[in-house]
C-alpha positions in Angstrom: 114.5 140.4 76.6 112.3 140.0 79.6 113.7 139.7 83.1 113.5 136.1 84.5 110.2 135.4 86.2 109.5 133.0 89.1 106.0 131.8 89.8 106.5 130.4 93.3 104.5 127.9 95.3 101.5 127.2 93.0 99.5 124.0 92.3 100.4 123.1 88.8 98.1 121.4 86.3 100.9 120.6 83.9 99.0 118.9 81.0 102.3 117.1 80.3 102.5 113.6 79.0 101.9 112.1 82.5 99.1 114.8 83.2 100.9 115.5 86.5 99.5 117.8 89.2 102.3 119.3 91.2 103.1 121.6 94.1 106.0 123.4 92.4 107.6 126.6 91.2 107.9 127.6 87.5 111.1 129.4 86.5 110.9 131.4 83.3 113.8 132.8 81.3 113.9 134.3 77.8 110.3 133.7 77.3 110.5 129.9 77.9 109.9 127.7 80.9 113.4 127.0 82.3 112.5 124.7 85.1 109.4 123.1 86.8 110.1 122.2 90.4 111.4 123.9 93.5 113.7 126.9 92.7 116.0 129.0 94.8 116.0 132.5 93.3 119.6 132.9 94.6 120.7 130.3 92.1 119.3 132.2 89.1 121.8 134.2 87.2 119.7 137.4 87.2 117.4 137.9 90.2 113.9 137.1 88.9 110.6 138.9 89.4 108.8 136.7 91.8 105.1 136.2 92.0 103.8 134.4 95.1 101.3 131.8 93.9 100.7 130.1 97.2 97.2 128.7 97.3 96.7 129.4 93.6 96.4 127.1 90.6 98.8 127.5 87.6 97.6 126.2 84.2 98.8 126.4 80.7 97.1 129.4 79.0 93.8 128.5 77.3 94.0 128.4 73.5 91.0 129.3 71.5 91.2 128.1 67.9 88.3 130.0 66.3 87.8 133.7 67.1 86.7 136.8 65.1 88.3 139.8 66.7 86.9 142.1 64.0 83.4 141.3 65.3 83.9 142.3 69.0 82.3 145.7 68.4 79.2 143.9 67.1 78.4 142.3 70.5 74.6 142.4 71.1 73.7 143.6 67.6 72.8 140.3 66.1 71.0 138.3 68.7 68.3 135.7 68.1 68.8 135.3 64.4 69.5 132.2 62.2 73.0 132.1 60.8 72.0 133.2 57.3 70.0 136.2 58.6 72.8 136.9 61.2 75.3 137.2 58.3 73.1 139.0 55.8 71.3 141.5 58.0 74.0 142.3 60.5 77.5 140.9 60.2 78.3 141.5 56.6 77.0 145.2 56.7 78.9 145.8 59.9 82.1 144.3 58.5 81.8 146.3 55.4 81.6 149.5 57.5 84.9 148.9 59.3 87.8 151.2 59.1 91.3 150.8 60.2 90.5 152.6 63.4 87.5 150.4 64.2 89.3 147.2 63.4 92.1 148.2 65.8 89.6 149.1 68.4 87.7 145.9 68.0 90.9 143.8 68.1 92.1 145.6 71.3 88.7 145.1 73.1 88.6 141.4 72.2 92.2 140.8 73.1 91.7 142.5 76.4 88.8 140.3 77.2 90.7 137.2 76.2 93.8 137.9 78.2 91.8 139.0 81.3 89.9 135.7 81.0 92.9 133.4 80.7 93.1 132.9 77.0 96.7 133.4 75.9 96.6 132.2 72.2 94.0 132.4 69.4 93.3 131.5 65.8 91.6 134.6 64.4 89.7 135.3 61.2 89.5 139.0 60.4 87.3 140.6 57.7 88.4 141.4 54.1 90.0 144.8 54.8 92.4 146.4 57.3 93.8 143.2 58.8 97.1 145.0 59.3 95.4 147.2 62.0 94.4 144.0 63.9 98.0 142.8 63.9 99.2 146.1 65.1 96.7 145.8 68.0 97.8 142.3 68.8 101.4 143.3 68.6 101.0 145.9 71.3 98.7 144.1 73.7 100.7 140.9 74.0 98.3 138.1 73.0 99.7 135.2 71.0 97.7 135.1 67.8 97.6 133.5 64.4 95.3 135.7 62.3 94.3 136.2 58.7 92.5 138.3 56.2 89.1 136.9 55.3 88.8 135.8 51.6 85.5 136.1 49.7 85.6 136.1 45.9 82.4 134.2 44.9 79.7 136.1 42.9 77.2 135.2 45.6 79.0 137.4 48.2 77.7 140.9 49.0 79.3 143.5 46.7 80.6 145.4 49.7 82.9 142.5 50.7 83.5 140.6 47.5 87.1 140.9 46.1 88.7 139.6 42.9 90.7 136.5 43.8 94.0 137.8 42.5 93.8 141.0 44.6 92.7 139.1 47.7 95.5 136.6 47.4 98.1 139.2 46.7 97.1 141.1 49.9 97.1 137.9 51.9 100.6 137.0 50.6 101.8 140.5 51.5 100.3 140.3 55.0 101.9 136.9 55.5 105.3 138.2 54.5 104.9 141.1 57.0 103.4 139.4 60.0 104.1 135.6 59.9 106.7 135.1 62.7 106.5 138.8 63.9 107.0 139.8 67.5 109.5 137.1 68.1 107.2 134.4 66.7 104.3 135.4 68.9 102.3 136.6 65.9 101.6 134.3 62.9 99.6 134.5 59.7 96.9 132.1 58.5 95.0 132.0 55.1 91.3 132.4 55.9 88.8 131.7 53.2 85.5 132.4 54.9 83.7 129.2 54.0 83.3 127.1 50.8 80.1 128.9 49.5 81.9 132.3 49.6 85.0 131.2 47.7 85.7 129.9 44.2 87.5 126.6 43.6 90.5 128.4 42.1 90.9 130.6 45.1 90.7 127.7 47.5 93.4 125.8 45.6 95.6 128.8 45.6 95.1 129.2 49.3 96.3 125.6 49.9 99.4 126.2 47.8 100.2 129.5 49.4 99.8 128.1 52.9 102.1 125.2 52.1 104.8 127.4 50.6 104.8 129.9 53.6 104.4 127.3 56.3 101.1 128.9 57.4 97.8 127.3 58.3 94.4 127.5 56.7 91.5 128.7 58.9 87.9 128.4 57.6 84.4 127.4 58.6 82.8 124.1 57.5 79.5 122.2 57.8 77.9 124.7 60.1 74.3 124.4 58.8 72.3 122.1 56.5 71.9 125.0 54.1 75.6 125.3 53.8 76.0 121.6 53.1 73.2 121.7 50.5 74.7 124.8 48.8 78.1 123.1 48.5 76.5 119.9 47.2 74.5 121.8 44.6 77.4 123.8 43.4 80.2 121.2 43.4 78.4 117.9 43.4 80.4 116.9 46.6 79.9 116.6 50.3 81.5 119.7 51.9 84.3 117.9 53.8 85.1 115.9 50.6 85.1 119.0 48.5 87.4 120.9 50.8 89.8 117.9 50.7 89.7 117.9 46.9 90.9 121.5 46.8 93.6 121.0 49.4 91.9 122.4 52.4 92.6 119.5 54.8 95.3 118.0 57.0 97.2 119.0 60.1 97.7 122.6 58.9 94.0 123.1 58.5 91.5 124.2 61.1 87.7 123.8 60.3 85.4 125.7 62.7 82.1 124.1 63.7 81.7 120.8 61.7 78.2 120.4 63.2 76.7 118.5 60.3 79.3 115.8 59.6 78.3 112.2 59.0 80.3 109.1 59.8 82.1 109.1 56.5 83.0 112.8 57.1 84.3 112.0 60.6 86.4 109.2 59.3 87.8 111.4 56.5 88.6 114.2 59.1 90.4 111.6 61.2 92.3 110.2 58.4 93.4 113.6 57.2 94.4 114.8 60.7 92.4 117.9 60.0 91.7 120.1 63.1 88.1 120.5 64.1 87.2 123.5 66.3 84.2 123.0 68.6 82.3 126.2 69.2 79.4 125.0 71.5 78.0 128.4 72.6 77.9 129.8 69.0 76.3 126.7 67.6 73.6 126.7 70.3 72.9 130.5 70.1 72.5 130.4 66.3 70.5 127.2 66.4 73.0 125.4 64.3 73.1 122.3 66.3 75.7 120.3 68.4 78.7 118.9 66.7 79.4 115.1 67.2 82.6 115.8 69.1 82.6 112.5 71.1 82.3 110.5 67.9 85.1 112.6 66.4 87.3 112.0 69.4 86.5 108.3 69.3 87.5 108.2 65.6 90.8 109.9 66.4 90.0 113.4 65.2 92.1 116.4 66.4 89.7 118.7 68.2 90.1 122.2 69.7 87.7 124.7 71.3 86.8 128.3 70.3 84.2 130.9 71.4 83.8 132.2 67.8 82.8 135.9 67.8 81.2 138.3 70.3 77.9 138.7 68.3 77.2 135.0 68.3 78.3 134.0 71.8 78.3 136.8 73.3 81.5 136.3 75.4 85.0 135.3 74.4 85.3 133.2 77.6 87.4 130.0 77.3 86.1 128.7 80.7 82.5 129.0 79.6 83.3 127.1 76.4 85.0 124.3 78.4 82.1 123.9 80.8 79.6 123.8 77.9 81.7 121.4 75.8 81.7 119.1 78.9 78.0 119.3 79.4 76.3 119.6 76.1 77.0 116.1 74.8 75.8 114.3 78.0 72.0 114.3 77.5 72.6 112.3 74.2 75.5 110.0 75.1 75.4 109.8 79.0 77.1 111.5 81.9 80.5 109.7 81.4 81.1 111.2 78.0 83.5 114.3 77.7 85.1 114.1 81.1 86.7 117.2 82.5 90.3 116.0 81.8 89.5 115.5 78.1 87.9 118.9 77.8 90.8 120.7 79.4 93.1 118.9 76.9 91.0 120.2 74.0 91.3 123.8 75.4 95.1 123.6 75.8 96.9 121.0 73.8 94.1 120.6 71.2 94.3 124.3 70.5 98.1 124.3 70.4 97.8 121.5 67.7 95.3 123.5 65.7 97.7 126.5 65.7 100.6 124.3 64.7 102.3 125.1 68.0 102.0 121.7 69.9 105.7 121.7 70.5 105.7 125.3 71.8 102.6 125.8 74.0 99.7 123.9 75.6 101.5 122.4 78.6 103.8 123.4 81.5 107.1 121.7 80.5 110.7 122.9 80.5 111.6 124.2 77.1 108.1 125.3 76.1 107.0 129.0 75.6 105.9 130.5 78.9 102.2 131.0 78.2 100.7 130.5 81.7 97.7 131.6 83.8 97.2 131.6 87.5 93.7 131.1 89.0 92.4 131.9 92.4 89.7 129.3 93.3 88.9 130.7 96.7 85.5 132.0 95.6 82.5 130.2 96.9 81.6 128.9 93.4 84.8 126.8 93.5 84.7 125.6 97.1 85.2 123.4 99.0 88.7 122.5 98.1 89.2 119.0 96.8 92.2 116.8 96.4 94.6 116.9 93.4 92.6 114.2 91.6 89.6 116.5 91.4 91.3 119.8 90.6 90.8 119.4 86.9 87.1 119.0 87.5 87.1 122.2 89.6 88.7 124.0 86.8 86.4 122.8 84.0 83.1 122.8 85.9 83.5 125.5 88.5 86.2 128.0 87.5 85.2 131.3 85.8 87.2 133.8 83.7 86.9 136.2 86.7 89.0 133.8 88.7 92.1 134.6 86.6 94.6 136.6 88.7 97.8 136.5 86.6 98.6 135.9 83.0 102.0 135.4 81.3 102.5 135.3 77.6 105.9 134.5 76.1 107.4 135.1 79.6 105.9 138.6 79.9 103.4 139.5 82.6 100.3 140.8 80.7 97.8 140.5 83.5 98.8 140.9 87.3 96.3 140.8 90.1 93.5 140.9 87.6 94.7 144.1 85.9 95.7 144.4 82.3 99.3 145.6 82.2 99.9 146.0 78.5 97.3 148.6 77.7 94.9 151.1 79.4 91.6 149.3 79.7 89.6 152.5 80.2 91.0 153.9 76.9 90.2 150.6 75.1 86.6 150.7 76.4 86.1 154.4 75.5 87.6 153.9 72.0 85.6 150.8 71.4 82.3 152.5 72.3 83.1 155.5 70.1 84.0 153.3 67.1 81.0 151.0 67.7 78.6 154.0 67.5 80.1 155.0 64.3 79.9 151.5 62.9 76.2 151.3 63.7 75.5 154.6 62.0 77.5 153.6 58.9 75.9 150.2 58.6 72.4 151.6 59.2 71.8 149.6 62.3 70.2 151.2 65.3 71.3 148.6 67.8 
């Protein structure tokens, strides 16, 4: 049990129901927000650790609902390629070359970047092997994560990653039994079929059943490119969103990354299902996939979150960069009023919390919620001059950077203080990651 923690004197962007911006303290006990308001440490049962947040901004931790930690070591190795070549020539050979050690190193590097940049919770898809090593890394470093083993059983998959459905599902079930709810609930499991073309219909139906039985969520990709849509149409006779729905991959416990190529009927279906869509603007631009119709989805009532995707298609796991881009990229098509800053911040906090099935636990600063909080220092010239409270959200979305993060709290535990990672040695993470990345490149036959 962590000692009580008091964040004193900050400017709070609460993201509560009234979207209040307050000058207040945040008192944290037993991993949860005990009180939002002025607090006298003398009235707290056990004297709290106090962090002076005077002049700083306190936000709910950012939630990224589509990440591939297993790909962090591939950063810079797959640039300027179409999605299909990116997968076939780089990502799949590198994933196949992973060992337990390299998966652990990749997860540690990615998680360190995320925490230092103000992301406190993620939805993560690993590769087909060694997912337990990623969970071990996440357990030690302190990030809140829902993660799952990638499932790929279709004959069209590369032999190095293809698995029989029964073996893949058995391993997934075992991982779920081990990790779903671990670390006091900070770690959770998701079932993660890679995307419809990589999975058979029986596997997808089994995934839907297993997720419902275990109370887990389903995390997959959908409608990322026209080729993907055409492949699903040719093999199943259905539009991809309709096909996924037919095999049970839909609804509030499903997160579909990308959804770039979704028509009006698909948007209406996603809204009706309450399926979570994860907007990945940097990845979709870098791979040339397109721009998802997020404003139309929001207008239709879709549930939308934000994610950076993976390091080799971004190349940063930076929630602030994704927010800024999500706010900007739709304006040339629909006008400057579309995707205002307040809406984008909602997607990066509450929207992500919904996608993870944790809307009652994280995403806002309210008494009773888990204490996942970040503290920003906006004194840098890029975020000046100071504005009134009404404009603070715009400063956060349009001006703030990951480097502005000073403190990070996850589950009531200080994981970053004064910009320094407290739960692991960053120099060791870096050295191990570089060693394992060199081995991976050799094993995959990639010079880099």
